[in-house]
C-alpha positions, -999 to +999 in steps of 0.1 A: +115+368+492+122+379+528+095+368+551+090+390+582+064+378+609+041+403+622+009+404+641-022+399+624-040+433+616-077+419+623-094+420+654-108+384+650-077+367+643-042+360+659-028+346+628+007+359+625+012+378+592+041+367+568+049+398+551+067+395+515+095+415+504+110+425+470+139+445+468+154+463+441+191+477+438+198+507+418+232+506+397+254+532+385+255+543+352+288+524+350+277+492+365+309+472+355+326+488+385+323+477+422+305+504+443+316+491+478+345+478+495+365+446+481+368+418+504+384+390+484+408+384+457+416+353+436+437+349+408+436+325+377+468+326+361+467+316+322+493+286+313+494+299+278+520+325+270+496+347+248+467+345+270+460+369+299+454+360+334+421+368+354+417+385+386+382+379+405+372+401+430+343+398+457+327+430+471+304+444+499+282+454+469+271+414+467+288+410+434+319+391+421+335+404+390+362+386+365+389+411+354+409+404+323+444+415+331+469+434+306+497+451+312+485+486+308+450+478+325+423+455+333+388+450+318+356+437+334+346+408+313+318+390+337+298+400+366+285+372+388+253+382+406+235+359+427+243+367+463+222+392+481+246+404+508+283+411+511+305+388+495+332+379+522+356+356+504+363+337+473+387+310+462+397+294+430+392+252+427+403+232+401+410+260+376+375+265+365+354+266+396+352+297+417+337+293+451+322+322+471+307+330+506+286+355+517+268+373+548+236+358+532+244+327+549+252+308+516+283+294+496+282+293+460+300+277+433+305+292+398+317+284+365+346+311+366+353+312+328+312+316+320+292+346+318+283+344+353+266+309+355+260+298+392+265+261+394+256+255+433+242+270+465+249+259+497+228+267+527+244+248+553+253+277+574+232+295+598+250+328+602+273+351+579+299+329+562+330+348+566+361+326+551+370+300+528+399+276+522+409+253+492+435+228+487+460+237+461+466+202+447+432+185+455+404+203+433+376+188+453+381+202+488+369+236+500+362+243+537+339+272+550+336+291+583+312+317+596+299+337+627+279+307+639+309+289+649+305+267+621+332+250+600+321+229+570+346+209+548+330+201+514+336+176+487+326+195+456+327+165+434+301+150+458+281+181+464+276+192+428+273+157+415+241+152+393+210+137+409+200+106+398+164+095+392+162+074+426+171+103+448+156+133+431+122+127+447+143+130+482+164+161+475+164+183+507+142+211+492+106+215+495+076+237+499+049+213+511+034+181+520+003+173+501-016+146+518-053+149+525-051+186+516-023+195+538+006+219+529+035+227+550+061+257+539+099+250+541+131+267+532+148+254+501+184+248+490+182+245+451+207+258+428+203+294+418+218+303+382+225+340+381+231+344+343+213+322+322+187+308+340+175+301+376+179+264+376+148+240+389+176+213+398+193+210+432+230+211+434+231+192+467+220+154+464+201+139+492+223+122+514+253+144+512+264+163+541+296+182+544+322+171+573+317+192+602+347+206+622+331+206+656+346+225+685+343+263+677+324+280+703+325+315+688+329+333+652+351+320+629+370+345+608+400+327+592+406+292+575+437+280+557+445+246+542+476+225+533+482+217+495+469+181+496+438+191+518+445+169+548+451+199+572+429+227+580+437+254+606+408+281+617+407+313+639+385+337+652+371+353+684+385+327+705+419+342+701+434+308+693+444+288+662+427+254+659+441+226+638+417+199+620+420+168+603+399+179+573+394+142+562+374+135+593+366+169+609+385+160+641+406+184+660+443+177+665+454+206+684+446+241+696+472+268+697+472+299+720+494+329+721+472+356+704+454+382+729+427+391+702+406+378+675+425+358+650+418+375+615+443+359+588+461+324+585+484+309+560+496+273+559+529+263+540+524+238+514+535+210+536+514+222+565+540+223+589+542+257+596+515+284+602+513+322+600+486+341+619+476+379+620+454+390+648+437+422+661+463+424+687+487+436+658+507+409+659+518+381+633+529+346+646+548+319+633+536+284+646+554+250+642+525+225+640+551+197+647+561+212+677+526+226+687+541+260+696+548+295+684+583+300+673+584+336+664+563+366+669+564+397+646+554+432+658+552+448+625+518+465+624+503+493+647+468+479+646+450+448+634+465+425+610+437+415+584+456+399+553+486+379+549+501+362+518+536+346+515+560+338+488+560+303+474+591+292+493+574+307+528+603+327+533+588+361+534+552+373+543+534+404+528+509+415+553+482+444+556+455+455+577+436+483+597+466+506+600+465+510+562+499+497+556+515+469+537+546+455+549+572+427+537+588+407+564+617+384+563+607+353+585+641+342+594+659+375+600+627+395+611+637+423+589+607+444+578+601+472+555+571+493+547+562+490+510+532+514+508+504+531+527+467+536+515+439+558+527+418+528+534+422+495+557+438+466+537+414+436+534+429+412+511+463+407+494+472+383+462+506+379+447+507+380+407+541+376+392+559+409+398+528+426+415+508+423+446+470+432+443+457+450+473+418+454+480+408+476+507+374+489+522+373+513+490+359+498+459+391+502+439+416+477+436+455+484+433+487+466+420+520+475+436+553+465+424+571+433+441+602+414+435+590+381+425+621+362+421+642+379+449+622+396+476+652+403+495+663+432+472+635+454+483+652+457+518+680+476+500+657+504+486+641+519+518+646+519+556+639+485+571+636+474+605+638+447+627+604+435+640+603+430+675+583+405+693+560+424+714+533+446+702+543+474+723+577+476+709+564+487+674+541+514+690+571+527+713+593+530+677+566+550+663+562+574+691+599+579+692+598+593+657+610+559+637+581+558+616+593+540+582+592+557+551+573+537+522+593+523+495+565+529+467+542+561+465+520+552+435+506+516+422+516+504+389+479+497+380+444+506+394+410+490+389+387+517+396+355+515+414+325+539+419+320+556+450+297+540+474+265+557+489+270+567+527+241+589+532+205+593+520+173+610+527+137+601+514+119+634+501+084+642+509+069+635+475+081+597+482+096+594+446+128+611+449+159+603+472+188+624+479+222+607+483+258+615+492+287+591+482+319+585+498+334+610+473+313+639+485+290+641+456+253+645+459+228+629+437+189+631+432+174+596+424+138+588+411+133+554+425+101+548+402+127+549+374+157+538+388+178+566+378+196+596+389+182+625+376+203+651+390+241+653+400+248+685+422+285+676+427+299+685+462+275+706+479+263+705+515+236+677+519+216+691+544+214+725+526+203+706+495+179+687+513+162+717+525+161+733+489+141+702+479+118+703+504+081+700+491+049+708+513+034+676+504+021+645+525+023+609+506+021+578+528+053+558+529+054+529+510+089+519+504+121+518+527+157+523+515+192+514+529+227+516+514+244+486+528+256+473+495+269+508+486+241+517+463+202+522+468+184+491+479+148+501+476+125+477+498+089+470+490+068+452+517+032+443+513+006+455+522+022+485+532+038+494+498+004+497+480-007+525+505+005+555+483-015+571+454-009+599+433-032+618+407-020+611+372-019+648+365+006+653+394+028+625+376+022+642+343+005+611+329-012+622+297-027+589+290-053+591+318-079+614+331-064+641+354-083+627+385-074+592+379-054+577+407-021+559+403-008+533+427+028+541+429+041+505+440+017+487+413+030+508+385+066+506+399+064+466+398+049+469+365+080+486+352+102+462+370+087+431+357+082+440+321+109+420+308+101+392+329+063+390+322+068+393+285+091+364+285+068+344+306+038+352+283+061+342+255+071+308+271+034+302+278+023+307+241+006+338+244+017+371+229+033+393+252+024+432+251+053+454+244+042+474+274+045+444+299+008+448+309+001+436+344-038+429+350-054+445+382-067+418+407-039+392+399-008+381+416+016+411+402+046+387+399+030+352+396+050+327+418+086+334+424+084+374+421+053+375+441+047+407+461+012+403+472-022+387+460-042+418+466-070+436+445-055+469+431-090+485+427-109+461+410-134+486+393-104+502+374-096+495+338-064+474+334-037+499+323-022+488+289+011+504+294+041+512+314+038+549+320+069+572+317+073+578+353+079+539+357+101+531+328+134+516+342+165+521+320+179+489+302+213+504+303+221+504+340+191+482+350+184+476+385+188+442+401+158+423+417+164+404+451+135+382+462+128+345+471+109+319+450+085+296+465+112+267+466+142+288+472+162+309+494+170+348+482+183+355+450+195+383+430+193+393+391+192+420+368+154+429+356+168+425+319+182+390+324+149+375+339+138+351+311+106+337+326+119+305+339+124+314+372+105+294+400+090+270+375+072+242+391+091+213+407+082+176+398+063+161+427+072+127+444+049+102+462+058+084+494+041+065+521+042+070+559+035+037+576+039+029+616+073+013+625+068-024+625+062-038+660+050-004+674+013+002+683+012+036+664-019+041+644-020+043+606-022+080+597-033+073+561-043+048+537-029+065+505+001+082+494+014+115+504+028+139+477+053+168+481+078+188+458+109+167+451+128+187+477+116+182+512+129+188+547+124+159+572+112+181+601+082+191+578+074+153+576+079+153+615+056+181+620+031+164+598+030+132+618+026+150+650-001+170+635-020+139+626-010+117+655-013+138+685-028+171+678-052+169+651-044+205+645-013+222+630+020+218+654+034+250+668+006+273+656+010+262+619-021+261+599-022+244+566-009+272+548+020+276+572+007+304+590-003+307+629-033+293+640-056+304+666-059+284+698-024+266+697+004+287+714+038+278+700+059+255+723+031+233+734+040+198+742+078+201+744+104+178+760+086+144+755+094+113+735+076+082+720+078+051+737+078+017+714+044+011+719+033+046+708+027+059+744+045+091+753+069+094+782+072+129+797+107+142+803+097+176+812+098+192+846+067+206+861+056+239+845+074+230+811+056+228+780+058+194+762+064+185+726+066+148+713+098+134+696+092+116+665+117+094+646+113+090+609+130+061+595+138+064+556+159+035+540+164+021+574+183+054+585+166+076+614+160+110+611 
């Protein structure tokens, strides 16, 4: 669950309040399609002659989909749902593993031929993860890069290795330390299974750390790797191409020449030649052996965002912000415009006699290509010689020599749903008016998660005025459309502020003057399936209506919203009322965070009651380092969930050793404690005799430096 710090709301406390959020995403009636731009493409070609190939698409709607390809169409066979923000890239590794990265800062692995099972989640990045690269002949190596300037090189076999009994207790994902009644919350890194179950087992054994390619000072937008996985190239906002030894993470060279962000990269199979596309509209060919640019191609009128080459690396297909797809002969510099689209081109993927094109639209198109002899295409249209300076292409366009596209229509289209681009919460606080990028205006009832009226292409503002009601209900939810659909956010305690009379909601089962808490009843409707499965697993008989008693944690552990008393004097409602019944046909998805993990996403009908089950606990001792004069902190064992971040142990030691109160304003429950401002005791360290030496300047706040030795390794 997203936690946002806020000031305390009582006059006698300065404790920072940790708000909790539950989000549910409303899906279109046809939820087998994407509803936002497609950022990534990955192809799995079948080796059997009668078996079809698969296309994997990753979208800004936060999902990936597997499409079974046929000559006359494509069918969505699986949706991969666990990311909680845009999917920015995806690659296939080893024939059965799909790796994806997202703006939610995670890298996830999936069994690509399953029904959507997520096999691993890595949370090493601190900012949006924008790009991936995989080795064609090495099924274990994947690199990831992001906006934090971070580049990590992963050995998937090691990263996904099952935990042994000896290191289960040391896994890097915990919630608290329990020793003498102390508890400290941390962030989790465990595996999320998005289809069958949400696993309580981690995918990243303690001790495994990816190789770090250090050197980027700014954001990374593009990665590429040679077939053997020994060479990695990266590019981003530094306007340069960096070359790395992916076995060690060491930088081997830095290539300059672009005048704007590097947005796309390709390596040939040997790693000798590199192609780069940039926001300066140029494509450059680099000879890594000579460490220089050997050719520049002025083909596009705007940023180049996507590149894909023929297997022989003799021709390159390119697309970008100018809505155009070009084919260029790298040797002769001859270029030809294949097609133009209505939206900027994000990604390209070659497949036999076609090329798949993904754009900022939710649809994906396949265009014809000459797979065996690309040179044939140049005889079908008006080709041109690519200049070596960007202004030469712009000048040619101004002179009226704009090329005519070879193809007018794609051979196959995988359609998407229009994404929502405008919305307005109406005064009754139950309806939201939306407009999608096709111009269609709809009215949604968010307490049931369905569109109750489609007005077609009508003026949005006029329809909003027509639906105005003279009512006043407190704002109990917020909405955004970042994922192309309505995401409804419930934040505690604000969400429980709105009530309506049962007569106004047409609830005949209750007295007319009974008050209905809108958030509470909405949560009951959302969590009906989860609670029924949870009760069934615990041995009690679930009610068909999914009753949630008042005055209790509405969503138990992982789907907790707030431990609040919802009118303790009221009777427990035995049913989910009609205004709060959610559809099971196009069921909404929940986005929340468990007590042991980061945010996750799943359809409400797929919740099975196992989400966020209790983790096994481990026990350990904290002893002063031999030869030091440090005091013994505790005579007994400490216990914690099996996945534990070392900085929480450090905080615990400082609390006991130095402050005798929580460090950095943390109380035993992880919230801020009064009388202890954050940042106190910074910039000091511990001498061998246990005393502290100050390394601070006058006026600086101090904080002790603590080293924890585990298995003779300092942390």
